[in-house]
C-alpha positions in Angstrom: -179.4 -19.6 -25.9 -182.1 -17.0 -25.3 -185.6 -17.7 -24.3 -187.1 -15.5 -26.9 -186.6 -14.3 -30.5 -184.7 -11.2 -31.3 -185.9 -8.6 -33.6 -183.8 -9.8 -36.4 -185.2 -13.2 -36.0 -188.8 -11.8 -36.1 -187.9 -9.9 -39.3 -186.5 -13.1 -40.8 -189.5 -15.0 -39.9 -191.7 -12.3 -41.3 -189.7 -12.5 -44.6 -190.0 -16.3 -44.8 -193.7 -16.0 -44.2 -193.9 -13.4 -46.9 -191.9 -15.6 -49.3 -194.0 -18.7 -48.5 -197.2 -16.6 -49.2 -195.7 -15.5 -52.6 -195.0 -19.1 -53.4 -198.5 -20.2 -52.6 -199.9 -17.4 -55.0 -197.4 -18.6 -57.6 -198.4 -22.2 -57.2 -202.1 -21.3 -57.7 -201.4 -19.0 -60.8 -198.8 -21.4 -62.5 -200.3 -22.7 -65.6 -200.1 -26.4 -66.4 -199.9 -27.7 -62.9 -202.2 -30.5 -62.0 -204.8 -30.2 -59.3 -203.2 -32.8 -57.1 -199.7 -31.5 -57.1 -201.1 -28.0 -56.6 -203.1 -29.2 -53.5 -200.0 -31.0 -52.1 -197.8 -28.0 -52.7 -200.3 -25.8 -51.0 -200.7 -28.1 -48.0 -196.9 -28.4 -47.5 -196.6 -24.5 -47.7 -199.4 -23.9 -45.3 -198.0 -26.6 -42.8 -194.6 -24.8 -43.0 -196.1 -21.5 -42.3 -198.2 -22.8 -39.4 -194.9 -24.4 -38.0 -193.0 -21.2 -38.3 -195.8 -19.2 -36.5 -196.1 -21.8 -33.7 -192.3 -22.1 -33.1 -191.5 -18.5 -33.2 -194.7 -16.3 -32.4 -196.1 -18.7 -29.9 -192.7 -19.2 -28.5 -192.9 -23.0 -28.6 -189.2 -23.3 -29.9 -188.1 -22.6 -26.4 -190.5 -24.9 -24.6 -190.0 -28.3 -23.4 -190.7 -31.4 -25.5 -193.7 -32.4 -23.6 -195.4 -29.1 -24.1 -194.7 -29.2 -27.8 -196.3 -32.5 -28.1 -199.3 -31.2 -26.1 -199.7 -28.7 -28.8 -198.8 -30.8 -31.9 -201.2 -33.7 -31.1 -204.4 -31.7 -30.9 -203.5 -29.7 -34.1 -202.6 -33.0 -36.0 -205.8 -34.9 -35.0 -208.3 -33.0 -37.3 -205.9 -33.4 -40.2 -205.6 -37.3 -39.5 -209.4 -37.3 -39.3 -209.9 -35.5 -42.6 -207.4 -38.0 -44.3 -209.5 -40.9 -42.9 -212.7 -39.3 -44.3 -211.1 -38.7 -47.7 -209.9 -42.3 -47.8 -213.2 -43.7 -46.9 -214.9 -41.6 -49.5 -212.4 -42.7 -52.2 -213.0 -46.3 -51.2 -216.6 -45.9 -51.7 -216.3 -44.4 -55.2 -214.4 -47.5 -56.4 -216.3 -49.7 -58.9 -217.8 -52.7 -57.3 
């Protein structure tokens, strides 16, 4: 296994990112989709795109597991914090 991506792999990743971007625009423009499913779909697509960029353009695919975790944990921490804040705000809005 080589320690870097080939030109063909880079073009494949570029195509995948393009398709995911088109899907994001399609999800936003789709009539009749609810707000919550749309948000979940957009989050899923954004995380997928971020993972592709991190794995291939930041060359994390060929790094050790320790280095991958050193990158993943700080990137996941703000998302976890945001979920806690959202849950707290929803809890406060519940009728007493």
